N, C-alpha and C positions, 0 to 999 in steps of 0.2 A: 640540485637534482643529481642523483647518483646514476651510475652506469646502467643499472637495471631499468630505471625509469626511462632513461634515454632510449634504451633498446625497445621497451614496450611502446613508447610513443612513436618510434620509427615504424614498428610493425603495424600499429594502429593506423598511422597515416597512409601506409602502403595499402592496407586493406580497404580503407575508405576511398582511396584513389581508384583501386580496382573496381569498387562499387559503382563508380561513375560510368563504367562501360559495361556493366553486367545487368541483366534484368533482375529486378527485385520482386521475386515471387517464390512461393513455396513449391517444392518439388512434388508432383503428383505421381506417387509410386503405382497406384492402381486407381480405378474410378472411385474407390472408397477411402483411400489413405493418402494423406498429405503430410509431408515432412518439411519443416522449415526451421527458422531460427533467426538470430541477429547477433551482430557484434557492435558494441557501443563504446564511445569515448565520452569523457566528461571534462568540463571546464569548471574550476572553482577559483573565484577571485575575491579576496577579502583583505584589503590593505591594512586594516587594523590588526590582523593576525599575521601579517606578512605571508599571506597565502596566495599563491599564484601558480596553479597547476593545470596542465592539460594532460590527462592520463587515461589509461584503459579503465573502463567502467565494468562491463560485464559481457559475457558470451552465454547465450542460451539456445537450447534446442527445443523444438515443439513437434508434436505428432497429433494429428486429428483424424479420427475414423468416423465415417458417417454412412449409414444405410437406411433403408425404410424403417427398420426397427431398432437396430443396435447403433450406439454412438459411443465414442471414447475420446479422451483428450489427455495430454500430458505435457508438462513444461519443466525443464530442469535448468538451473542457473549456475554459472561458475564465476567466482570472484578471486582476487588475490594479487599480491605483488604490485599494487598501485594504490594511490590515495583513495579512501582512507584506510585501506588494508595493507599499507606498505610494511607492516610488521611481519607479513608472511613472505615465504620464499618464492612461490610460483602461483600462477593462475590455477585454480582448482583446489587450493588449500582451504578455501571457503566455498562451499557448494551446497545446494539444497533444492528440493523440488518445490515449485510454486503450486502446482496442482497435478493430480494423476487420478483419473476416475473412468469408470465404465458406466454407460447408461442404457436404459431400455425405453423406447417410445411406445406407449400404449396407443397413442393417436398423435396426430400433428400438434395437438394442444396439451398433451399430458406426457410427462416423462419422469423417470426415476434415475438418479445418479448415485453411484456408490463409490466411495474412495475419498481422496483429499480434494475438497471443493471449496470455493469461496463462500463464506457465510452470506445468506440472503438478508442483509440488514441495511436499511436506509437507502440513500441515493445509490443507484447502481449504474455502471460498475464501479464508479468512484464518487467521492464527495466533492465533485466540482470538475473544472476543466484543466487543472494544473498537472504537470508531470511529477513535481516534487510531493504532491498530495497534501492533505490538510492535517491538523492536529488529531483528527479522527483516526488517522492511520497509526499514530504512536500511542494512542490509548486503547488500541486493539479492536476497533470497530470498522475501519475502512480497509479494503483490500486484504482481508485476513482469511486464512484457510484452516479448516479442521478436517478430521477423518470421520466419516460416517455416511449417513443417508440423506439425500436431498430430493424433495418432490417438487415439481414445477407444473403448474396448470394455468392455462390461459383460457378464460371464458368471456368472449366478447371484449368489453372494455376493462374487465377485471383480470388482475394478475396475482396469483397466489404462489408463494414459495414457502416451504416449511422444511426444517432439517433437524435431525437428531445426530449429534456427534458424541460418541462415547469417550473419545480422546482427542487431544489437540493434534496439530500437524506434527509429523515425524521430524526429529532432529536430524540435521545433515552433518556436513563436515565443517570444522572450524575450531576455534580455541575457547569459545564461551561454554559455560556449564549448561545454560538453558536458553541461549539466544541464537542457536544455529538453525534459524528458520527464515523464510522470506516474510511472511506476515507476522505482525506483532501480536504476541499472546502472553498470557500469564506464564511466568518462567521461574526457574531456580536461579537465584541471584548469584553473580560472580563475587569473588572475595572482595573486589574493589568497591562494591556497592554498600555504602554505610546504611545501616538499618534495612538491609536487603532481607527478603523473605524467600521461603521455599514452599510455594503452593503449586499443586498440580490441579489443573482444571479438568473436570470430567462431567459427563452427563449434560452436555451443552444442548439446550433446546433453542432454536431460532425460528422466528416466523415473520413473514412480511406480506402484507396485503395492500395492493395499490390499484387505483382506478384511473384510466385515461379519459380525458374529455376534451372537446373542442368548442371554441366559440370566440367571436370577435377577432378572428385571425390567429388565435393562440391554439397550440396543441400542447396540452399540459398533463401532468400526473400528480396525484396527491396520494400519500400512503402512510401506513403505520407499521412499525416494526417492534419486535420484542426479543429479548435474549434472557435466558435464565440458566445458571450452571452451578455446580458445586466446586468449591475451592478446598481441596484436601491438603491440609498443612502437614508437611513431612516431619516437622520437628515436634509438634504437639499431638499429632494423630487426631486432630479435631477438624470437623468440616465447617467451613464458612460458605458464603454464597455470593453470587454476582447476579445482579438484576440490571437490565438496561432497556430503555424504551425510547422510541424516536418518532417524530412526525416530520415528514419531508414533502417538499414541493419542487417540481421542475416544470419549466415552461419554455416553449420555443415560438417565437413570432418573427417569421422571416429570418434574417441573419442574427437576430438577437436571441440570446439564451439566458435564462435566469434559473438559479437553483438556491434553495434554502432548506435548512434543517435545524431542528432543536432536539437534543437527546439528553436523557438523564441516565447516569451510570452510578450505581450504588453497590459497593462491595463491603461485605462484613467478614473479613478474614479472621482466622483464629491463630494469629502469629504469636510466637513466644515474646516478641517485642512490641513494636509500634503497630497497632491495628489501623492506623490512619493511612498506611501505605501498603501497596501491593507491587511486587517486582514484576515487570514485563520484560520481554526481550525479542530481538530480531536482528538480522544482519550482523551476527557474531558479537552482540553486546547485550547487556541488561541494564535496566534503570528502574527507578521507583516512579509510581504513578499514584496520585492522590486517590484514596479509596472511594471518595464521594465527590461528585461534581456534575456540572451541566456543560454540555458541548453545544455551542451555537456557531453556525456558519452560513455564509452567503457567497454566491458566485455569480458574476456577470461576464458574459462572453459575447463576441461578435465575429461572425464568419465573413471573410472577404472573398467573394466569388471571383473566379477567373484564374487564368494562368499568366504569369509575367516572366517570360523567359523560362528559366528553370524553376522558378518559384510557383507553387500552387498549394491549395489546401490551407490557406493562411487563416489562423484563428488568433485573436487577441483576447485577453481575459484578465480578470482580477478576482482574487479569492481571499476571504477573511475568515478565520476561525478563532474561537475563544473557548478555553477550558476554564470555566468558572468554578473554583474549588470551594467546597463547603467549609473547610477548616479555615477560620479567620486568620490564623497565623501563617497560612500558606499563601504564597504569591501566585496570582493567576497567570496562566500561560496564554500567549497570543501569537498568531502567525498571519502575516499578510504577504501574498504573492501576486505580483503583476508580471505578465509575460506574454509570450507568443509561441505558437507551434506552427510548423509549416514543413512542406516537402521541398527539397532542393535536389532536383533530379531524382535519383533513387534513394537519397538520404532523407531521413526524417529527423527534424531538429526541434528542440525546445530550448528557448532562451528565457530565463526567469530571474527577476530581482526578488530575493528573499529578505523579508523584514520580520524579525521575531523577537519576542520578549519572554524570558524563561522558557526557551525552546531548546531542547537538547541537541538539535541538529543545525542550529543557525548561530553563527558567531561564537563568542567565547563563553557562553553561558554553561553552567554545570551540566554535563551529559547525564550523570546519574541521578541528580536531584531536581532538575528543572521542572519536570512534570509532577513532582512531589511537593516538597516544601518550597521550591523555587531555586533560581539560579542567580545571575547577576542583577536581575530586576531592572535591566535597562534594555532599550531597543538595540538590536544588533542587525547588521546588514551583510549581505553576501550576494554576489552575482554567480549564477549557476547556469550551465548549459549542458544538454545531453544530445549527442549526435549518434545516430544509429543507422546501420545498413541492415535491412531486413531481407531475408531470403526464404 
């Protein structure tokens, strides 16, 4: 560990220690405006790769405005000078907006949001209970943002969300050509991506219709989602398309939670090379994704009620996701996460065991090709923890 990492770890430890004696709440500037944020550290442990690091993760700032008619929200993130971004010189060398939008409430049940918003697709707000998220995140469906218009309407048990995004999320700061975003989206490939492509996604239409129902002690939701967009290839000047559809279910019975989802993603790019692959990117990197495949996932969770000293809000969970690729020569990708999240005083902590196969973010599998043709094709393991002080 070099001097810069040691210094960052010392700073982080000090900030977390200060957090033990400070109230963890957003600052209310006026009756309508709240400012907040967080500073987080991360633990990565993988003996197979000789990886054992506790380092700075991220610092972000948030702003929320709310009145009877007007609403707005923004969140901006800063990374750098710590694993896995230790190739940068300082915090902030990698930075980007997660969301930034302004909205108008026509009524308590209807609103319109304009700006960079999370796409209304599938299980919301995430495809399960985990902090690390599922394979849905890295194929551009979970926790992904674009720029445009989103309409939300609640009618009794029915929830409708529909969006039109002329363009994807704005690129932030970093070293990647097309991966300088928080959410994973179609991207311009970096030079290190073999068979990488340069597609720009535009005219993105997303819709989600869900219905809540109760019975037998369960409070549940079932819903359908769809996405359609144009993939404009910058090398061939030809347009391809992306179509995705999903069916999801979530249910809560006392402390137990169950979530499940099946999605179909089909892309027909007009690349100058391999049309079986589309390059995606996020977090200052780009990688290939199989153009056609099915995503399956299941999540089981259990809430432990009560407070135990400084421990509270304990949830234990397990999440499995599979990206089943159409191309028979491609190796399927799988991710299994078992973990727990809880509050320890003013700190919020997630501790997770990551178990992945042909997963770009777990173990020694190929980062650029795992979601495309495949990586090491063996199960990889890693222990991951995220520790945050939110204010």
